[in-house]
Each structure stands twice: as structure tokens, then as C-alpha cells.
C-alpha positions in Angstrom: 82.1 137.6 134.4 80.2 140.8 133.9 76.6 141.4 133.1 77.7 142.9 129.8 79.1 139.5 128.7 75.6 138.0 129.0 74.3 139.9 125.9 71.9 142.0 128.0 70.5 145.1 126.3 71.8 148.5 127.2 68.8 149.9 129.1 68.8 147.0 131.5 72.6 147.2 131.9 72.2 150.8 132.8 69.5 150.0 135.3 71.7 147.3 136.9 74.6 149.8 137.1 72.3 152.3 138.8 71.5 149.6 141.4 75.2 148.9 141.9 75.3 145.5 140.1 78.0 144.7 137.6 78.7 141.0 138.2 76.1 138.3 138.0 75.6 135.7 140.8 76.1 132.0 140.0 72.4 131.4 139.4 72.2 134.5 137.1 75.2 133.2 135.1 73.7 129.8 134.7 70.0 130.8 134.1 70.1 133.9 131.9 71.6 132.4 128.7 69.2 129.5 128.4 66.3 131.8 129.3 67.3 134.1 126.5 67.0 131.1 124.2 63.4 130.5 125.3 64.1 127.4 127.4 62.0 126.4 130.4 63.9 126.4 133.7 63.8 124.4 136.9 65.7 126.3 139.6 66.5 124.9 143.1 67.7 128.0 144.9 67.4 129.6 148.3 66.3 133.2 148.9 69.4 135.5 148.6 71.0 133.8 145.6 69.8 136.4 143.2 67.1 134.3 141.5 64.7 137.3 141.1 67.1 139.0 138.7 67.8 135.7 137.1 64.2 135.5 135.8 63.4 139.3 135.7 66.2 140.3 133.3 65.3 137.8 130.5 61.6 138.6 130.8 62.2 142.3 130.7 64.5 141.9 127.7 62.1 139.6 125.9 59.1 142.0 126.4 61.2 145.1 125.4 62.2 143.5 122.1 58.6 142.3 121.4 57.0 145.7 122.2 59.1 147.8 119.8 56.3 147.9 117.3 53.4 147.0 119.6 50.1 148.9 119.3 46.8 148.9 121.2 46.1 148.4 124.9 48.8 146.6 126.9 48.0 142.9 127.7 49.5 140.8 130.5 52.4 139.0 128.9 54.3 137.9 132.1 52.8 136.4 135.2 54.8 135.8 138.4 53.2 133.9 141.2 54.5 134.4 144.8 53.3 132.9 148.1 53.3 136.0 150.3 52.5 139.7 150.0 56.0 140.7 151.1 57.7 138.5 148.4 55.3 139.7 145.7 56.0 143.4 146.5 59.8 142.7 146.6 59.6 141.0 143.1 57.6 144.0 141.7 60.3 146.4 143.1 63.0 144.4 141.3 61.1 144.4 138.0 60.6 148.2 138.3 64.3 148.7 139.2 65.8 146.6 136.4 63.2 147.9 133.9 63.3 151.6 134.8 64.6 152.6 131.4 62.1 150.4 129.5 58.6 151.3 128.5 57.0 148.5 130.4 54.3 148.6 133.2 54.5 146.3 136.2 51.7 145.7 138.8 51.5 143.7 142.0 48.2 142.4 143.3 47.7 140.7 146.7 45.0 140.2 149.3 44.5 141.9 152.7 44.0 145.3 151.1 41.3 147.1 149.1 41.3 145.8 145.5 40.2 149.2 144.0 43.7 150.7 143.4 44.7 147.4 141.8 41.7 147.2 139.5 42.3 150.9 138.5 45.8 150.1 137.4 44.6 146.9 135.6 42.1 148.9 133.6 44.8 151.0 132.0 46.7 148.0 130.8 49.9 146.3 132.2 52.6 144.1 130.8 53.9 142.3 133.9 51.7 141.0 136.7 53.1 139.8 140.1 50.4 138.2 142.2 49.6 136.0 145.1 47.3 133.1 144.0 44.2 134.0 146.1 43.8 137.6 145.0 44.7 136.7 141.4 41.9 134.2 141.2 39.5 136.6 142.8 40.2 139.3 140.2 40.0 136.7 137.4 36.6 135.6 138.6 35.5 139.3 138.7 36.7 139.6 135.1 39.3 142.2 135.9 42.1 140.0 134.7 42.5 137.8 131.5 45.5 135.6 131.3 45.1 134.3 127.7 48.1 136.4 126.4 50.7 135.2 129.0 54.0 134.3 127.4 56.2 134.1 130.5 55.1 132.3 133.6 57.1 132.2 136.8 56.3 130.1 139.9 58.4 131.3 142.7 58.9 129.6 146.1 56.9 126.6 145.1 57.7 124.6 148.2 56.3 127.4 150.4 53.1 127.4 148.4 52.8 123.7 149.1 53.3 124.4 152.9 50.6 127.1 152.8 48.1 124.9 150.9 48.2 127.0 147.8 48.8 124.3 145.2 45.1 123.8 144.3 44.9 127.5 143.4 48.2 127.4 141.5 46.8 124.5 139.4 43.6 126.4 138.7 45.7 129.4 137.5 47.9 127.2 135.2 44.7 126.1 133.4 44.0 129.7 132.6 47.2 130.5 130.8 48.3 129.4 127.3 50.0 126.0 127.0 52.6 127.5 124.7 54.6 129.7 127.0 58.0 129.9 128.7 57.8 128.5 132.3 60.2 129.2 135.1 59.9 127.1 138.3 61.8 127.9 141.5 61.8 126.1 144.8 64.2 126.1 147.7 63.5 122.4 148.4 62.1 119.7 146.2 59.6 117.5 148.0 57.8 114.8 145.9 54.7 116.9 145.3 56.8 119.8 144.0 58.8 117.5 141.7 55.5 116.1 140.3 54.1 119.6 139.7 57.3 120.8 138.0 57.2 117.7 135.7 53.7 118.5 134.7 54.2 122.1 133.7 57.8 122.3 132.4 58.9 121.3 128.8 62.4 119.9 128.7 63.7 122.4 131.2 67.2 123.4 132.0 68.0 122.6 135.6 69.9 125.0 137.8 70.7 124.2 141.4 72.5 126.7 143.6 73.5 126.3 147.2 72.0 122.9 148.2 69.7 123.2 151.1 71.9 121.0 153.3 74.9 123.4 153.1 74.8 126.4 155.4 76.7 129.5 154.5 80.2 129.1 155.8 80.6 132.8 156.7 77.7 132.5 159.2 78.8 131.9 162.8 76.4 129.5 164.4 75.8 128.7 168.1 73.2 127.2 170.3 72.1 127.9 173.8 70.6 125.1 175.9 67.9 126.8 177.9 64.6 125.8 179.6 61.5 126.8 177.7 60.3 129.1 180.5 63.6 131.0 180.4 64.0 131.5 176.6 62.6 135.1 176.8 64.9 135.9 179.7 67.9 134.7 177.6 66.7 136.7 174.6 66.4 139.8 176.6 69.9 139.2 178.1 71.5 138.8 174.7 69.6 141.7 173.0 70.7 144.1 175.7 74.1 143.9 174.0 74.2 147.0 171.8 76.7 145.4 169.4 73.8 143.5 167.9 72.9 146.0 165.2 69.9 144.2 163.8 68.1 141.0 164.9 65.5 138.9 163.2 63.9 136.6 165.7 62.0 133.5 164.5 59.0 132.3 166.4 57.1 129.1 165.5 53.7 130.7 165.9 51.9 134.1 165.4 50.8 134.1 169.0 54.3 133.4 170.2 55.7 136.3 168.1 53.3 138.7 169.7 54.3 137.4 173.2 58.0 137.9 172.4 57.4 141.5 171.3 55.4 142.3 174.4 58.1 140.8 176.7 60.8 142.7 174.9 58.9 146.0 175.2 58.5 145.4 178.9 62.3 145.0 179.1 62.8 148.3 177.3 63.7 146.8 174.0 61.7 148.1 171.1 60.6 145.4 168.7 57.9 144.8 166.1 56.2 141.6 164.9 55.4 140.5 161.4 53.0 137.6 160.7 49.8 136.6 158.9 47.4 138.1 161.5 48.9 141.6 161.1 47.3 143.9 158.6 49.2 144.6 155.3 49.9 148.2 156.4 51.2 147.0 159.8 53.4 144.4 158.1 54.8 146.8 155.6 55.5 149.4 158.3 57.3 146.9 160.5 59.4 145.8 157.6 60.2 149.3 156.5 61.2 150.4 160.0 63.5 147.4 160.3 65.1 147.9 157.0 65.7 151.6 157.8 67.1 150.7 161.2 64.3 152.6 163.0 63.5 149.2 164.7 66.4 147.0 165.8 64.4 143.9 166.4 61.9 142.2 164.1 60.0 139.1 165.3 58.6 136.9 162.5 57.1 133.6 161.6 58.6 131.6 158.8 55.7 132.3 156.4 55.9 136.0 156.9 59.7 136.2 156.6 60.2 133.9 153.6 61.4 135.9 150.7 62.2 139.1 152.7 65.6 140.4 151.6 67.3 142.5 154.3 70.8 143.8 153.6 73.5 143.6 156.2 71.4 141.7 158.8 73.8 141.0 161.6 71.9 138.4 163.7 69.3 135.8 163.3 67.7 134.2 166.4 65.9 130.8 166.3 63.8 131.4 169.4 62.0 128.2 168.6 63.8 125.5 166.6 61.9 124.6 163.5 60.3 121.2 163.1 61.6 120.9 159.5 65.5 121.1 159.5 65.6 122.7 156.1 63.7 125.6 157.5 66.7 126.3 159.8 68.9 126.7 156.8 66.5 129.2 155.2 66.3 131.1 158.5 70.0 131.6 159.0 70.4 132.4 155.4 68.8 135.8 156.1 72.2 136.9 157.4 75.5 136.3 155.6 74.2 137.7 152.4 76.6 138.6 149.5 79.5 137.0 151.3 79.1 139.2 154.4 79.5 137.7 157.8 76.6 137.0 160.1 75.7 135.4 163.4 73.0 132.8 163.9 71.9 132.0 167.4 69.5 129.1 168.3 67.8 128.3 171.6 67.2 124.7 172.4 65.0 123.5 175.3 64.8 119.9 176.5 61.9 119.2 174.2 63.8 120.3 171.1 66.9 118.1 171.4 65.9 115.8 168.6 65.1 118.8 166.4 68.7 120.1 167.0 70.0 116.6 166.1 68.1 116.7 162.8 69.5 120.1 161.9 73.1 119.0 162.6 72.5 115.8 160.6 71.2 117.8 157.6 74.0 120.4 157.6 76.7 117.8 158.6 77.9 120.3 161.1 78.1 120.4 164.9 76.7 123.7 166.1 78.8 125.3 168.9 77.1 125.0 172.3 77.4 128.1 174.5 77.5 126.9 178.1 78.4 130.2 179.8 75.1 132.1 180.1 72.7 133.0 183.0 69.9 130.5 182.1 71.3 127.1 181.4 69.2 123.9 181.6 68.2 123.2 185.2 69.3 119.7 186.0 66.9 119.6 188.9 63.9 120.3 186.6 61.7 117.2 186.8 60.1 116.2 183.5 57.0 114.2 183.0 56.9 112.4 179.7 54.5 110.3 177.8 55.1 106.6 176.9 55.8 107.6 173.3 58.8 109.6 174.5 60.1 106.7 176.5 59.8 104.5 173.4 61.7 107.0 171.4 58.7 108.6 169.7 59.0 112.1 168.0 55.6 113.4 169.3 56.7 114.3 172.8 54.2 115.5 175.4 56.5 117.0 177.9 55.5 119.2 180.8 57.4 120.8 183.7 56.4 120.1 187.3 54.2 122.8 188.7 56.7 123.8 191.4 59.6 124.2 189.0 57.5 126.0 186.4 56.2 128.4 188.9 59.7 129.1 190.2 60.9 129.8 186.7 58.0 132.1 185.9 58.9 134.2 188.9 62.4 134.5 187.6 61.0 135.7 184.3 58.9 138.3 185.9 61.7 139.7 188.0 64.1 139.8 185.0 61.9 141.7 182.6 60.3 143.9 185.1 
């Protein structure tokens, strides 16, 4: 099927052609026709499936047809909520790209930067607003934004908003927009609270589910290295010294951990940048820009900072720390293997993470290949001291290495990255 067969208006078709898109993805094929009919939509889809275009194209077409004879100051008719600044900016870019031949104005607002450029743009009138919940409510409270004319409402990455504690803000925003509207609800996973929220704001929605979270992309080559925690950075340095790794996205569980990884890589002569919530917006955007333009080969990120980031032809994803939620592993490795391209996902597993690895393999119904031939395998002589909860099979492990073994390993680390 071609985009032209979906009854898309010519200016949008021309913009899609300019972007190099002629054939819709599965979610676009399933979502666009009912959205043209004005139906609400519940979409279960991961990042990288093309869902932004799936909701942007119908909104742009609807507004373009409505504004043929519109007069007076522009009012906000479409509101798209996103959990992170990076995702919000990416969505704005998509609306501007697909609507470049339409007389519509799009603005993105988010926190962490001065509000003055945003309020100046708001004062001249806009049609489409992309926003993070916190900054949106702040500007509403200051009376810079009125949402009483919204006809299209999109809630993107709802499960991530739940993880970030944003749902109370989201519910406050929903009370500010008209009850009669078209609502589009997207989430990569559907925990109970998200199901409950979707049921409260959607009206007889069409349901579209693409790439279930338990199914990893078949074109991605997955492997796991069993390595002691103190040697993870040594192993990462060892692997990244391979110049055939064109680009590498490294996932850290914490912001502090991401910064430590970057410092260690720099000491080893490997240029890297970190992206996480403690970085300024300018620093985050610069790091992402450098990575996309291949000026930086290695980007270290936390899950929250990386969710929604679309990077073309990413060759490698490293799970430096295994995630505590197995679905997160699927989202992480989905950063590579986009558009049917191949990709490589490498995970590190220390002795405290064995159950996490088992959970991932259970979810994906796949055994991940264990790489045994590397310089830093598990040390069988490493003595472990565990709490009673571990002995009883508990998940909350309190595991620590003996002082002598840990000291020895740290000395190896220092000599390797010196």
C-alpha cells in the first residue's frame, strides 16, 4: 500500500515524499483511516513503529480542511502531551515536516529552559501545541495558554508518564480541555492504571496493537556477557575499542552511573557523552545532536532520557545494567534494528542480575546467546555474602563482594583504563 491510497491530501503527500516516505507502516495503515473518520484510538505501540506520523497526518489534514475559511487569531486546536523534552521536540519536528506545505503553526513547550521564547510564540497564536505536562500547567496557570478550543488530544507514551509520576498532572490537563474532542492514546505497555485511564478518556475507541512488547525484533542480534560488576566498565572499554562499532547507545540504570561511565570511557581515550535528567536542556540537545551527526560515537543514557529518541541506523545498543522491568529491555534494544535494518544488542549480566536476565528471556521467549570468550568472565573464586532473603529465593538481593576480591578487581580496572 502507498500513502496515496489512504486519501491523504496532496500537500501532506508532497511533504511525505520530500521526507522519503511513500509506504505507510502497519500502525499508519491501521490507524489513519479510522482517525480520518473522527474515531478515538487506543494504540499499543513501541517507539520506532511510526506512530507519530499515524496521529500527525490525520490531525494536520483535519486542521487544514477546517482552516480553509478561518478568520481571526489562531487558537490551540490540537494538544499533544509527551513525557520528555526530547520526545516533545521530536514530535514537533514531525508535525513541521509533514505540514510544511500547510498554513499551520506548531509550537513545543517544555521545562528546563526560559519560558520567554515560548510565551512570545504563544502570543501570536498557534494551531498545534506539543507539551510536557509540567510546563504546560505552569503556562496555563500564568494564563498564557487556554485549552478550551482543543479538538484533537494526543497522549503519547502514557506508560512512561506513569513511571515518571506525571499522571496527576495529566488528569488535571484533561479537565481543562473540552469533553467533545477526538482523543488518541498511545502506550508501549498497558499496566492496570494505564488501562483504567484510557477507559476514562476514550469514547468507543478503535484499538491498534503493533509489535507486542514481548516480541523482540528478529533482525537484532542479541548476546549477553557474564561479567563481575566491578569489571563491567573494563569490558565496555574492551568492546568499544573495536572500530567496527559505528555508533553505540549505552544504557545505565542511574544518572550517576551514566556520568561515571562517560568519565571512565574518556580516561580510556573513547569520546562519549551522557544524556539524563540532571543535564541542562542545551547539554542534552547538544549530546543528542552530536550523536545523530556521528560527531560522537558513544552516547550513554538513562531510560527516561532515551525513551522516544529516534536515531537512524544505530548499530549497537549496550545494556550496561540490566533493567529491573523486562519490558524495558525490549524498548532499549528496539533503538537499533529500525526500519528492518540489522542491529546488535549486547547485555552485561553480573551475578546479582541473573534473575533479571531470566525474566527477560521468559518475556521474550528467547534464550540470549552467552558470549564466554572475553577477558573479564565471572570469577568463580569471588566470594559472595548474601542476605537471608536471597537464600530463601527473595528478589531483593543484598549482595556484596569480599573486600579482598573487590580491591583486586578495582586494581585491574585502574590498570586497564589508565
